[in-house]
C-alpha positions in Angstrom: 159.2 -206.6 -103.1 159.4 -204.6 -106.3 161.2 -205.4 -109.5 164.0 -203.1 -110.5 166.1 -203.6 -113.6 169.8 -202.4 -113.4 172.7 -202.6 -115.7 176.0 -204.0 -114.4 179.3 -204.8 -116.1 179.9 -208.3 -117.4 182.7 -208.7 -115.0 180.5 -207.8 -112.1 177.9 -210.3 -113.3 180.5 -213.1 -113.4 181.9 -212.2 -110.0 178.3 -212.2 -108.5 177.6 -215.6 -110.1 180.7 -217.0 -108.6 180.1 -215.6 -105.2 176.4 -216.8 -105.3 177.6 -220.3 -106.1 180.1 -220.3 -103.3 177.6 -219.0 -100.8 174.7 -221.0 -102.0 172.5 -217.8 -102.4 170.8 -216.3 -105.4 172.5 -213.4 -107.1 169.4 -211.3 -106.4 170.0 -211.8 -102.6 173.6 -210.7 -102.9 172.5 -207.5 -104.8 169.9 -206.8 -102.1 172.5 -207.3 -99.4 174.9 -204.9 -101.2 172.2 -202.3 -101.5 171.4 -202.6 -97.8 175.1 -202.2 -97.0 175.4 -199.0 -99.1 172.2 -197.5 -97.5 173.5 -198.3 -93.9 176.9 -196.8 -94.6 175.5 -193.6 -96.1 173.0 -193.3 -93.3 175.7 -193.6 -90.7 177.7 -190.9 -92.4 174.6 -188.6 -92.3 173.9 -189.4 -88.7 177.4 -188.7 -87.6 178.0 -185.6 -89.8 176.9 -183.2 -87.0 179.5 -184.8 -84.7 182.3 -184.1 -87.2 181.1 -180.5 -87.6 181.2 -180.0 -83.8 184.8 -181.5 -83.7 185.8 -179.0 -86.4 184.6 -175.9 -84.6 185.6 -177.0 -81.1 187.8 -174.4 -79.5 187.7 -172.0 -82.4 186.7 -169.1 -80.1 189.2 -169.7 -77.3 191.5 -166.9 -78.2 188.8 -164.3 -78.6 189.1 -161.9 -75.7 186.1 -159.7 -76.6 183.7 -162.4 -75.5 185.0 -161.9 -71.9 184.2 -158.2 -72.2 180.8 -158.9 -73.7 180.0 -161.4 -70.9 181.1 -158.9 -68.2 179.0 -156.2 -69.8 176.0 -158.5 -70.0 176.3 -159.5 -66.4 176.7 -155.8 -65.3 173.5 -154.8 -67.2 171.6 -157.7 -65.9 172.6 -156.8 -62.3 171.5 -153.2 -62.9 168.2 -154.3 -64.3 167.6 -156.7 -61.4 168.4 -153.8 -59.0 165.9 -151.5 -60.7 163.2 -154.2 -60.7 163.8 -155.0 -57.0 163.6 -151.2 -56.2 160.3 -151.0 -58.1 158.9 -154.1 -56.4 159.9 -152.6 -53.0 157.9 -149.4 -53.9 154.8 -151.4 -54.9 154.9 -153.5 -51.8 155.3 -150.5 -49.5 
């Protein structure tokens, strides 16, 4: 463990002392627990941020018709290329 000095409000100190007395724990342990909670919460937000981004963009391209045309053209060119390659292979094998 390392020592870290922090400044807190007087009201926070009093509430921490009261809570520590009720729980039978040192104030330092309550502070460490609080730090851990913040770290876990913030880490969870970072870990799930990509999911939220995916949810935001889901379906945004549904009404774009040019993608259908693009896909059809891509398939047509691929078929032509495959046909040329097969013809060339047939020549080499003959």
